[in-house]
C-alpha positions, 0 to 999 in steps of 0.5 A: 885693326882693333888689337886685343886687350890684356883683359881679353887675353888673360883668360886665354893665357893664364890657365892650365896647360894645353897639350899637343893632343888637345887642340881647342878653339876655345880659351881656357878659363882658369886665371892665376896670379903671377909672382913677377913680370914675364912675357906671356904673348908675342904679337905676330903680324901676318898677311894671311892668318890661315897660312900663318896658323898652319905654318906654326902648327906644322913647325912647332905643334902650336894650337889655336886656343882662341879665334878672335874674329877673322883676323886674329888667332891666339896660339900656344905651344904644346904643353901651354908653355909661354909666351904664346903667339897672337897672330894678327892679319894686317895689311901693314905686316911688311913694316911690322916684322918681328923676331924671337928665339925658341929653344928646340930639341933638334935644330936641323929637324925644326929647320927642315919642318920650317922649310917644308912648310914655306919658311926660308932658311937663312943659313946662319950658324951659331955654336958655343957652350952656354954654362958648359952645355953645347948650344947651336942655333940657326935662323929662318924667315916665316912666310910673312918675313918674321925671323925665328931663331931656333936654339938647341941645348945639348945633343938632339933628343 
């Protein structure tokens, strides 16, 4: 499978923010410079692109900002926050599982959405203070075997 190049992704990523109320299927065009290195995208290998797209829309409210053929979607979080996800349909997804940590307003609520959308809860629990702020987290496995840790800082909003 041919992977997207940085040049193709730049116009989709470095742009004015998108909001959850503005789903789009075309990439934003404004490109800006960066002061230093930072992660802008995570590649996520999946067996079924449509299922994975629906899963991340349901759990995190992500939007597809660009379709690149029938085996690749670029998705961004509400408000355009980075990094985004490059969902790549691949027959080798079982060997290419990934993991990331995402801060959420409500761990329990996010876990419920993940489970209702086909995710498998791992029943992990982490709780301690980080810089004096209570923090808690847990993990789930998405339908393609990728592990997502959701972390909440402070009380649920």
